[in-house]
Structures are given as structure tokens and as C-alpha cells.
C-alpha positions in Angstrom: 169.1 41.2 84.4 171.7 44.2 85.6 173.5 41.7 87.8 173.7 39.0 85.1 175.3 41.7 82.7 177.7 43.1 85.2 178.7 39.2 86.1 179.4 38.5 82.2 180.9 41.7 81.3 182.3 44.1 84.2 185.9 43.8 84.7 186.9 40.9 87.0 189.1 41.7 89.8 191.8 38.9 91.8 190.5 37.9 94.7 192.6 38.7 97.6 192.4 39.5 101.5 192.2 42.5 103.6 195.5 41.2 105.3 197.2 40.6 102.1 196.4 44.5 101.0 197.4 45.8 104.2 200.7 44.1 104.0 201.2 44.7 100.4 200.7 48.4 100.5 201.6 49.3 104.4 198.0 49.8 105.9 197.1 49.4 109.7 194.5 46.7 109.4 191.6 46.8 112.1 189.1 43.8 111.7 189.2 40.4 110.4 192.1 40.1 107.8 190.9 36.8 106.4 187.8 38.7 104.8 187.9 38.3 101.1 187.5 41.0 98.7 186.2 39.8 95.3 185.7 43.7 93.6 185.5 47.1 94.4 182.3 49.7 94.2 181.5 53.2 95.2 180.6 53.5 99.2 177.1 54.0 98.5 176.8 50.9 96.2 179.1 48.7 97.8 177.7 45.5 99.1 179.3 42.2 100.8 182.7 41.1 99.4 183.5 45.1 98.0 186.3 46.9 98.7 185.4 50.7 99.0 187.2 54.2 100.6 186.0 57.4 102.4 188.0 60.1 102.1 188.3 63.9 103.6 191.2 64.9 102.2 191.2 68.5 100.6 194.5 68.4 98.8 192.8 68.6 95.3 189.7 70.8 94.5 188.0 68.4 92.4 187.7 65.6 95.1 184.0 65.9 96.5 183.5 64.7 100.1 180.6 62.9 100.9 178.5 63.3 104.3 179.8 60.9 107.0 176.6 59.5 107.0 177.5 57.5 103.7 180.5 55.9 105.8 178.2 55.2 108.5 175.4 53.3 105.8 177.6 51.9 103.8 177.6 48.0 103.6 180.8 47.1 102.1 183.2 44.2 103.8 186.7 46.3 103.8 186.7 50.2 103.9 189.6 52.2 103.5 190.0 55.1 106.0 191.4 58.0 107.5 192.5 57.0 111.2 190.3 60.1 112.2 187.1 58.3 110.5 188.0 54.9 111.6 185.5 55.1 115.0 182.9 56.3 112.4 182.8 53.1 110.3 179.8 50.5 110.4 180.4 47.7 113.0 181.7 44.4 111.7 183.6 46.2 108.7 187.1 45.4 107.8 189.5 48.6 107.9 192.1 49.3 106.2 193.8 52.4 108.0 195.9 55.3 106.1 196.3 58.7 106.0 195.8 58.7 102.2 192.8 56.5 100.7 192.8 58.0 97.3 196.5 57.5 97.2 195.9 53.8 98.6 192.8 53.1 96.1 194.9 54.1 93.5 197.5 51.2 94.0 194.5 48.8 95.0 192.7 49.3 91.7 196.1 48.8 89.8 196.7 45.7 91.9 193.5 43.6 91.8 192.1 44.8 88.2 195.6 44.7 86.4 195.2 42.8 83.1 196.7 39.4 82.7 200.3 39.4 81.4 200.6 38.2 77.7 204.2 37.5 76.1 205.2 36.4 72.8 205.1 37.5 69.3 202.4 36.4 66.9 203.1 34.5 63.9 200.7 36.8 61.9 202.7 39.9 63.4 205.1 41.5 60.2 208.3 41.9 62.0 210.8 42.7 59.9 214.4 41.7 59.6 216.6 44.2 61.7 214.3 45.2 64.4 216.6 44.9 67.5 214.9 43.2 70.7 216.3 43.9 73.9 214.5 41.0 75.3 212.4 39.4 73.1 211.3 37.1 75.2 209.6 39.7 77.5 207.7 41.4 74.8 204.2 40.9 73.4 203.4 41.5 69.8 199.3 41.0 68.8 198.5 39.9 65.3 198.4 42.0 62.6 201.0 44.6 64.4 204.0 45.8 61.9 207.2 46.7 63.0 209.9 47.7 60.6 213.6 47.3 60.5 215.6 49.1 62.4 213.3 49.9 65.6 214.1 49.2 68.7 212.2 47.2 71.3 213.2 47.6 75.0 211.9 44.8 77.6 208.2 44.3 78.6 206.8 46.2 75.8 203.4 45.4 74.4 202.1 46.4 70.9 198.7 45.4 70.3 196.9 44.3 66.7 197.1 47.0 64.0 199.9 49.2 65.2 202.7 50.5 63.1 205.9 50.9 64.5 208.2 52.5 62.2 212.3 51.8 61.6 213.3 55.0 63.4 211.4 54.4 66.7 213.0 53.2 69.9 210.0 52.1 72.6 211.0 52.3 76.1 210.6 49.6 78.5 207.3 48.5 80.1 205.5 50.6 77.5 202.0 49.5 76.2 201.0 50.5 72.6 197.5 50.4 72.3 195.6 49.1 68.8 196.1 50.7 65.4 198.5 53.2 67.1 201.1 54.7 64.8 204.5 55.2 66.0 207.8 56.7 64.1 210.6 59.3 64.2 210.2 59.1 67.7 211.7 58.1 71.2 209.4 56.6 73.8 210.4 56.3 77.2 209.8 54.1 79.8 206.4 53.1 81.5 204.6 55.2 78.5 201.0 54.0 77.9 199.8 54.9 73.9 196.1 54.6 73.5 194.4 53.4 70.3 194.6 55.1 67.0 197.3 57.8 68.8 199.8 59.0 65.6 203.4 59.8 67.1 206.1 61.3 65.0 204.0 62.1 61.6 204.9 65.0 59.8 203.3 68.1 60.9 201.6 71.0 59.5 204.5 72.8 57.9 204.0 74.8 54.6 205.7 77.9 53.0 204.1 80.2 50.1 206.4 80.0 46.6 205.5 81.8 44.0 201.9 81.6 45.2 201.5 78.1 45.8 201.6 76.0 49.4 204.9 74.0 49.3 205.5 71.3 52.2 208.6 71.7 53.9 210.6 68.8 54.7 210.2 67.4 58.1 213.6 65.8 60.2 213.0 66.1 63.7 211.5 63.5 65.8 209.0 63.0 69.1 210.7 62.3 72.4 208.4 61.3 75.0 209.7 61.0 78.8 209.1 58.3 81.1 205.4 57.7 82.3 204.0 59.7 79.3 200.2 58.9 78.6 198.8 59.9 75.0 195.1 59.3 74.6 193.2 57.5 72.2 193.2 59.7 68.3 195.6 62.1 69.8 198.6 63.8 67.4 202.1 64.6 68.3 203.9 65.7 65.2 207.7 65.6 64.6 209.5 68.5 64.5 210.8 70.3 61.3 213.9 70.5 62.7 214.0 71.1 66.5 212.7 67.9 68.2 209.0 67.8 69.9 209.5 66.9 73.2 207.1 65.7 75.7 208.2 66.0 79.4 208.3 63.3 82.2 204.9 62.2 83.8 202.8 64.3 81.3 199.1 63.2 80.5 197.6 63.8 77.1 193.9 63.1 76.7 192.0 61.8 73.7 191.8 64.0 70.8 194.6 66.6 71.5 196.8 67.8 68.5 200.5 69.2 69.2 202.2 70.6 66.3 205.9 70.3 65.4 208.6 71.7 67.4 206.6 71.8 70.7 208.1 71.4 74.3 206.1 70.4 76.8 207.4 70.1 80.4 206.9 67.6 83.3 204.1 66.4 84.7 201.4 68.7 83.0 197.6 67.2 82.2 196.4 67.9 78.8 192.3 67.6 78.2 190.4 66.5 75.5 190.6 68.7 72.3 193.5 70.8 73.1 195.4 71.9 70.1 199.0 73.3 70.1 200.6 75.1 67.3 204.1 74.9 66.5 207.2 76.1 68.6 205.0 76.4 71.7 207.2 76.1 75.1 205.3 75.3 78.4 207.1 74.9 81.7 206.1 72.0 84.4 202.9 70.9 85.7 200.8 73.1 83.2 197.2 72.6 82.9 195.4 72.3 79.8 191.8 72.7 80.0 189.4 71.0 77.5 189.7 72.5 73.9 192.2 75.1 74.8 193.9 76.6 71.8 197.5 78.1 71.5 198.9 80.0 69.0 202.5 79.7 67.4 205.6 80.4 69.7 203.8 81.0 72.8 205.8 80.4 75.8 203.8 79.3 79.2 205.4 79.2 82.7 205.5 76.7 85.3 202.1 76.1 87.2 199.9 78.0 84.9 196.5 76.9 84.2 194.2 77.4 81.1 190.4 77.3 81.6 188.6 75.5 78.8 187.8 76.6 75.7 190.2 79.8 75.8 192.2 81.0 73.0 195.8 81.9 74.2 197.6 84.5 71.9 200.2 86.1 74.5 202.7 84.4 77.0 201.5 83.5 80.1 203.7 83.9 83.1 204.1 80.9 85.7 201.1 80.1 88.3 198.7 82.6 86.3 195.2 81.5 85.9 193.6 82.5 82.4 190.8 81.7 80.6 188.3 83.4 77.6 188.5 84.2 74.2 191.2 85.8 74.1 192.6 84.6 77.3 193.2 86.9 80.0 193.9 86.7 83.9 191.2 84.8 85.5 190.2 88.0 87.7 190.1 90.0 84.8 187.8 88.0 82.6 185.2 87.3 85.7 185.1 91.4 86.3 184.6 91.7 82.6 182.2 89.1 82.2 180.1 90.4 85.1 180.4 94.1 83.9 178.9 92.8 80.6 175.9 91.3 82.2 175.3 94.0 84.2 175.1 96.1 81.2 172.8 93.9 79.3 170.4 94.4 82.2 170.1 98.0 82.7 
């Protein structure tokens, strides 16, 4: 029964051969280049027709290195391995040899599981006069999507059902907009991915006290996303009040993240689910935001800083510092404090 459900509902891979992948991605081929690859599977679960990989790379601490016996016992037809592990692979398996199997697998998965190319604008989409398509024939717009007059749509953009593109939005080339996403008062770079129900460019949470009442402050800023930015499902990025909210090139934002007005996030940052960033925060490049990190207004965070999950950040974080806890302190200090508290409780 499990195999039947997998056949019916699992993602379908484009069939290819070991030789074709070796030539396309610059890998050394060892074995039968005509071996057909019908899908990808974890090394312990792979069977005939599957491609898998084995790696001892240690460039990222979260990668787990499996015992070498896992490689020796796999039943996969094609294995992506490093040169030093090629001799430990099972006899009869076809090998694709590269210095970085993990990097190669990213490319291979994206290639053979790529969704079918869709082009065309549905008659059931609502597109006002005055929308500027740079190359209308290369764009896909699904039924019930709405694009308001004044919007600019660059080539190869994909807009799914229910998405709303406001009249002050610019959507960069090759960008994909998920179902029910909201985009207005925003400029998106090329190759961005906006997942379902994300809201980009709505007014921020800006209020002031006047005569004892909360009064909303009008917003005039925008949201600017660099190239290759990814925004997860149900995440919100607010437009600035005056200064723009800016997300740097290559930054990846998980689901359920809130970024307030006037925030500046640098290049190649990671923001895990549940992060909340208050207005005016400025973060450098390659910053790591753990799950449910909260950052108060106006904080400055240096390049390569890391904030552990559930941290509450109330002070500036220097470049390269690792912090966690509530309030967030340096990792070493927090661990020592935790150890001291545990010791007091035992005595």
C-alpha cells in the first residue's frame, strides 16, 4: 500500500542517466553511464533506479556524517561520492565523483525535480489596464490572481492563484509568487521566491499617542528585496514609514516571520521561523537568526553574528558574536550562568 501511495502522490522525477548528469554538472563518471535514474532517495532507503549520495564534508556543523557501512550497504544504482570514498562503494554501482557531493545534490535535485514550465495568462486572472509586462509571453499568471494598474512585471515571473500585486509593485525577473501572497509598495529583485500567504509592503505597526489616544502614522516607504531573496509562508515584511525596509541579496526568511517598518537586513542572512524584528533594526551580512528570536527597536547587529533560538535581544550585537538567552548574552556567559544556577539548585 505504501508503494502505491508513493507512486501516485510522490513528486515525479524527470528520468535521466548517470552520463547526462556527469556531463551537465562536471563530475567524474565511474561505471555504466547508461544507468537510468528514476528518482532520488536517502542512502539507507535507496533501491535499484535511485540516485543517492555519501559525504564526509564538515564545512557545516549541522551536517551529520553517516558510518561508512551505510555507503557499503546501499542498494542505490548511482552514488555521488568524494574521490576518497569511491573505493568503498558497492561493486556494480555507478559513481559520480566530486569534491562536494552535497553541492552536487543541490543541483541534481533542482534539475530532475524541476516543476514543469508554465506560461500564459489565465482569462480568469484580473489584470487592470496599465500593467507593464516586460515580456508578456514569458509570464505565467494563474486564475484569480489580481494585478493592479501601474505594476511592473519582468520576464519569466510566475504568479499563482489568489495572489495580489499592487499598483506600486515591481516584480523582478524569474521571481515566483505563491498562492494568496500580497505584494504592494515593494520592489522585488530577480530570482526571488515568495511563498503562500506572505504579505510584503503592508503598512507597519506605527502609532503615536495624541491627546491620550493611539493615532496611526501614515506610511510612505517601500519594501526592497534584493536578488534571490526567499520569503516563507505567512511571513510579513512591513513597508517603511519614511525610510524603506530593505532585505539584502540572498537572504532566506522562514515561515511566520515578522519584519517591521524601516528594518535593514544584510546579504545572505538566515531567519528561522517565528523571528520578530521591531522597527529600525539594522543587521549586517550573514547574520543567523534562530527560531523565535525577538529583537527590540533600533538594535544594530554586526556581520556574522548568531542569535540562538528564543533569544530576546535588547542590546547591540558586535560582529561575529554568538548570543542566546533572555535577555540575550554571549554564549559563554549564558552557559556559565546556566551552570551556576543548576549548581545552586542542587545544593
